[in-house]
PAMIBA-651067 format. One record per residue: residue in one letter; x, z, y of N, C-alpha, C, O in turn. Coordinates in steps of 0.2 Angstrom, whole numbers, plus 5000, padded with zeros to 4 digits. Atoms other than C-alpha are relative to their C-alpha. Layout:
REM residues N
AXZYXZYXZYXZY...
//
This chain:
REM residues 55
X500449994994500150015000500349995005500850015005X499750014995500549955017500150085003499750125000X500249964996500950095029499550015005499149965005X500550004996499850145042500249985006500849985007X499750044992499950055061500750065001500850124999X499449964997501650105068499750025006499249995008X500149954994501750245082500149965007499649965011X499850054995502450105094499549935002499549895006X500350075001501249965090499650005006499450065007X500650004998499949915102499449994995499549984989X500749995004498049925095499649965003499749955009X500650034998496449835098499450024995499450034989X500849985004494649885093499749944999499649905004X500550055001493549755084499350034997499350084994X500649965002491849785079499749944995499549894998X500450055002491049685066499150014996498950074996X500549995003489349655057500149974993500349914992X499950045006489349625039499550034996499250084997X500549995005488149625024500150054997500750064996X499949955006487849775012500449994996500950034996X499750025006488549694998500649975002501149974998X499250014997490149635009500450074999500950084997X499849934998490349815014500050044993500350094993X499949965005490249874996500549984997500950014994X499350005005491549764988500650025003501250035000X499449974999492649825001500150074997500650094994X500149945002492249994996500450004993500950034992X500050015008492349954976500949975000501349984995X499250014999494349884983500250055001500550084996X499649914998494750054992499950034994500450034991X500049965007494350154976500449974995500750014992X499550025004495250044966500850015002501249994997X499449984999496850094975500350054997499950094995X499749925003498050224969499750055006499250095005X500149964995498050304986499449985003499549935007X500650024996496250274993500149995008499950045011X500050004996496550195010499450015004498949985001X500650004996495250225026499749924999500049884995X500350075001494050065027500449965005500549915004X499850044996494850005042500850004998501149965001X499450035002496750005033499949974994500449944993X500250035004495849935018499849935003500149885000X500150064997495149785030500549975001500649914999X499550034998496749775039500549974993500749914993X499650035006497749755020499649944997499949894995X500350055004496449635013499949935006499649875005X500150074994496449515030500949985000501149935000X499450035001498249515029500349964994500849924994X500050045005498149465012499949935000500249894997X500350054999497149345016500449955004500549895002X499550054994498249265030500750004996501249985000X499550005003499749275018500650045004501150025005X499549984997500649405027500350054995500050094991X499849955005501849505018500350075001500650065005X500049934996502149695020500850044998501050095001
//
């Protein structure tokens, strides 16, 4: 699992609307991780994976 946000990094807030079934899939993925990440961290990791970013 990637570390959480770096202390010196700039951050921005986003808000998304997603179907309950999509959120359930995110929650299922979170629970399958050795150390359960926060929902925000899980979404960051999944987006990074989809964008091909290596950690």
